[in-house]
LOBA-957613 format. One record per residue (C-alpha): x, y, z. Coordinates in steps of 0.001 Angstrom, whole numbers, padded with zeros to 6 digits, always signed. Layout:
N
XYZ/...
***
This chain:
88
-012962-007439+011553/-011987-010208+013904/-011173-012193+010735/-008231-010013+009998/-006574-010861+013201/-006340-014316+012101/-004252-013137+008885/-000854-014644+009161/+000998-011440+008323/+002066-008687+010333/+000773-005163+009884/+004190-003820+009370/+004943-006757+006469/+001309-005439+005167/+002383-001578+005277/+005726-002487+003320/+003872-004503+000757/+001556-001525+000411/+003780+000762-000318/+006027-001235-002619/+003006-001851-004864/+002535+001833-005111/+005714+002559-006076/+005584-000187-008347/+002347+001542-009872/+004078+004760-010751/+007020+003472-012528/+003572+001442-014706/+002391+004943-015058/+005403+006614-015952/+005774+004204-019363/+002478+005245-020237/+003930+006401-023528/+004662+003082-024990/+000820+002015-024469/-000949+004295-023363/-004231+002263-022025/-003059-000416-020824/-000176+001166-018488/-002540+003736-017173/-005383+001488-016148/-002892-001452-015104/-000981+001565-012806/-004450+002934-011579/-005440-000750-010492/-001866-001520-009023/-002404+001943-006752/-005708+000972-005681/-004475-002700-004290/-001735-000812-002308/-003905+001543-001177/-006484-000977+000094/-003288-002618+001740/-002553+000819+003542/-006078+000869+004752/-006292-003144+006109/-002957-002526+008139/-004339-000174+010459/-007156-002328+010934/-004927-005505+010932/-002970-003573+013983/-005824-002825+016201/-007543-005950+015536/-004609-008250+016463/-003428-006148+018906/+000104-005961+017017/-000368-002090+016875/+002948-000559+017733/+004698+003091+018175/+007134+001983+015369/+004345+000742+013222/+002162+003650+013607/+005364+005877+012496/+005935+003423+009505/+002526+003535+008374/+002290+007482+008355/+005667+007746+006830/+004826+004984+004127/+001657+006675+003436/+003095+010077+002143/+006061+008159+000043/+003449+006279-001775/+001276+009180-002340/+004338+011232-003468/+005448+008006-005752/+002397+008663-007656/+002442+012294-008014/+006283+012216-008916/
***
């Protein structure tokens, strides 16, 4: 995991990027009625990418020593927001 510490992105930026991608995936799935299979699978793939970024933000914070109390709060809050977007 030490290679994560060399990433030029902050854990908070990774958190915000992940929740943004999860929100975009929810919008893509909403338009499933226009192109059923395309929107469903594209939305699912985007949600997986956003979720993986959410996993990596905590690992990045721990491995780089950039973990903060605000970052922990942001991460736990955006986790629920990302899930709520998909569940709408």
